[in-house]
Steps between C-alpha positions, in 0.01 A plus 500: 500500500619611844761297677264398777261356239788304349582362844136411560490321167819310579367395841166394348671297228731339754196411709329342200802284423549391862129412522523279192813333634312414818203373302730282289660355814153423640403327176822297509437400862187321381272599787294753310563860397365826639123561472537761224728272295341161550246534217750599227738232627236226486396615152866489387515137613185417303552697178794578266555856622759602755440607858596855405265507202201394708603749768490778242167389352321465833631831629381672181152377589549654844566837333191457281286421805631814670378705206160330495454563871629859518397616149546881491690483830766281339809717467682470169843469661387168646545358150870502586417185693507318165871557426567434868335158488670426169834551676369294791412217262845512336666501842285203602622286210859614551483415871357158416799451270740604777365238742452230236812316612401504867425154636292486818445158653329412826201662666714693751703659223180581314377688804837672547491637145130580531572716806800655324274590208261680739790712625616580146149586377440713810820695439398556139155625602658733757729646231204540265318685779800726556526568127157660531428530129240238404307231682507149360193436284350254749527744790372783280197285418444438871512876555251556216260243645542659843416842357205365306349296784614714796638186666831528687808437285627226732173310486487519119864389483423186703204423275706560186788276610256230611323514164829462312591196708156342456502553122854362474401199708199427279711531183766273650247235598335511157827483307707270721263349757758620753612813685772620265621853577257541790604337824585575861772741388233720343331538839837567664575772243158660555579531872874567504566736208300780661692457825831512314392819323415657837846400621689647205308825434616690812854369450505651151407845629844629396368491144242765586780725620701425185209598276444818702869588486499469122191719475668761719818491290297543181320799652832654612642456149196666343511793741869557430434509126 
């Protein structure tokens, strides 16, 4: 494995962990989690499986749906999404453990931590983007649907996130007769996380140079040998 690939992997893994930390903070704030996480979170409140377990299970279905949509166009390396989402699920439960002692009281403080979670998740997504190895299973499914239907990626992404929120809301109402895990913070995350990602990505451009420098050094070493 080349050094630049190792760096990419480290950045991707760091992004995954930071994302889950932000998601855990949003869950602790009590105003709803991000659109992609609200369904597994609601299910974890209703059934005796953890947030991370449901995250893994649901994302595995996303990988399966990619295969069913793309069929022969599904590239075998995309199966690496499965170990990626396994790690993501483990990180999710670990992050929930890390914030378990956090006590947030008062609506203003709930909003403060909700906004903080958007920043943390956005930073994690930006790092994942810079890692440039694998898309998250949900985004990869959006891409597959976009390729299959010829609809623009952004439009499919909006529809996908909306569908996740609607399904989570229905499950919450059926199980609790209340909006548990899906609230105003979910809408805030849907709007703000993308803006935070746009803020961080250009400011992490030094990573592109770092990856390129390592590639160049590897090439120099090979040529000398």
